[in-house]
C-alpha positions in Angstrom: 50.6 267.7 37.1 47.0 266.9 37.6 46.0 264.6 40.5 42.3 263.2 39.9 40.5 262.5 43.4 37.9 260.0 43.2 34.9 260.8 45.3 34.0 257.9 46.9 31.3 257.8 49.9 27.9 258.6 50.9 26.4 262.1 50.8 24.7 263.5 53.8 21.1 263.1 52.2 21.7 259.5 51.8 22.9 258.9 55.3 19.7 260.9 56.7 17.6 259.0 54.4 19.1 255.6 56.2 18.6 257.1 59.6 14.9 258.2 59.0 14.1 254.5 57.8 15.6 253.2 60.5 13.9 255.3 62.9 10.6 254.5 61.6 11.0 250.9 61.6 12.2 251.0 65.0 8.9 253.0 66.2 6.8 250.4 64.4 8.6 247.1 65.7 9.3 248.6 69.4 5.7 248.8 70.9 4.9 245.2 69.5 8.1 243.7 71.2 7.4 245.0 74.5 3.6 244.1 74.6 4.7 240.4 73.9 6.9 240.3 76.9 4.1 240.8 79.5 0.6 239.3 79.1 -2.5 241.9 79.5 -5.4 241.6 81.7 -7.3 241.3 78.5 -5.3 238.5 77.1 -5.6 236.4 80.4 -9.4 237.0 80.5 -9.5 235.9 76.7 -7.4 232.8 77.6 -9.6 231.9 80.4 -12.7 232.5 78.4 -11.8 230.1 75.7 -10.7 227.5 78.4 -14.2 227.6 80.3 -15.9 227.3 76.6 -13.5 224.4 75.8 -14.5 222.7 79.2 -18.0 223.2 78.6 -17.8 221.7 75.2 -15.8 218.8 76.5 -18.2 217.9 79.1 -21.2 218.0 76.6 -19.4 215.9 74.2 -17.6 213.3 76.6 -20.9 213.1 78.8 -18.6 213.7 82.2 -18.6 216.5 84.6 -15.9 219.2 84.5 -15.2 221.3 87.4 -12.8 224.6 87.5 -11.2 225.6 90.3 -9.7 229.1 91.3 -7.1 230.3 93.6 -6.2 234.0 93.7 -3.2 233.5 91.5 -4.0 230.3 89.7 -6.7 227.9 88.3 -7.2 224.3 87.4 -9.7 221.8 86.0 -10.7 218.4 86.9 -12.9 215.8 85.8 -15.3 213.1 87.4 -13.8 209.8 87.3 -16.3 206.6 86.9 -15.8 206.2 90.6 -17.2 209.7 91.2 -13.6 211.0 92.3 -12.4 214.2 90.8 -8.8 214.0 88.7 -6.9 216.7 87.7 -6.7 217.1 83.9 -3.1 217.7 82.5 -3.6 218.3 78.8 -3.7 221.6 77.5 -5.7 223.9 77.7 -7.0 222.4 81.0 -3.6 221.9 82.8 -3.1 223.8 86.2 -2.5 227.4 85.0 -0.6 230.1 87.1 -1.4 233.4 86.3 1.1 236.1 85.5 2.6 238.4 88.2 0.5 241.2 88.5 -3.0 239.6 87.5 -5.2 237.8 90.1 -8.7 236.3 90.2 -10.5 238.8 92.8 -13.9 237.3 92.7 -16.1 234.4 91.6 -19.8 234.6 92.2 -21.7 232.3 93.0 -19.1 230.8 95.4 -19.1 227.1 95.7 -16.1 225.9 97.5 -17.4 222.5 98.9 -14.5 220.1 99.4 -14.4 216.3 100.2 -12.2 215.0 103.0 -9.4 214.1 100.4 -9.5 217.7 99.0 -9.4 219.4 102.4 -6.1 217.3 103.1 -4.5 218.6 99.9 -6.0 222.1 100.2 -3.5 222.3 103.3 -0.5 221.7 100.9 -1.5 223.7 97.8 -3.2 226.6 99.0 -7.1 227.5 99.3 -9.4 227.2 96.4 -11.4 230.2 96.6 -14.3 228.9 94.3 -15.5 226.2 91.8 -17.7 226.3 88.7 -19.1 223.0 87.4 -19.8 222.0 83.8 -22.3 219.3 83.1 -22.9 217.3 80.1 -26.0 219.7 79.6 -24.0 223.0 80.0 -23.1 225.4 82.6 -24.5 224.3 86.0 -25.1 228.0 87.4 -25.2 231.5 86.4 -21.7 232.6 87.5 -19.2 235.7 87.1 -15.5 235.4 87.2 -13.5 238.9 87.9 -10.0 239.4 87.0 -7.8 242.4 88.1 -4.6 243.9 87.7 -3.2 243.7 91.3 -0.9 246.5 90.8 -3.8 249.0 89.5 -6.7 247.4 91.1 -9.0 249.9 89.0 -8.3 247.6 86.0 -11.0 244.8 86.2 -12.4 242.3 83.4 -15.3 239.9 84.2 -16.2 236.8 82.4 -19.9 235.7 82.6 -21.2 232.3 82.4 -24.9 231.6 81.3 -26.6 228.9 80.2 -27.2 228.2 76.5 -25.1 229.3 73.4 -22.7 232.0 73.6 -23.2 231.9 77.6 -19.5 232.2 78.2 -18.3 235.8 77.5 -16.0 238.4 78.4 -17.9 241.7 79.7 -16.6 244.8 81.2 -14.3 244.9 78.0 -11.2 247.2 78.0 -9.1 248.5 75.4 -7.2 245.9 73.8 
């Protein structure tokens, strides 16, 4: 009596091939997955750089003054109303923005933090404004530099320079992306 056994299943070679394919695809996908979970210092500098360029363009196109105000852990934009009062802008990308944990604004030159009486009252409730930059319809008002830093590793810094003229707002001291 001959009993035939059917040979069903996978060979060792097929199993190893599947494991290698899974390992390679995991190695390719994992770095991008973890990088997306926390913005880098360069990503935040690029975001701020674009927002500043848009504020400068918006001031030129609308004919109204724009003001950027910085705190150590956040920033916001305001525009001058017809009566001269400053009003917070709530539309993207000008709405108030809190920097991610571990990233902060460490320096703004030149410092201009003049406050009106109303703003002094608001300052008590919201925290101190470390500096302000102004954008007129004619462009950047003063040569300035904003420095962002990794607050955990203070050696990681990146600057955004603001200069009059075309291409005047740009990231300097670039880091590897």
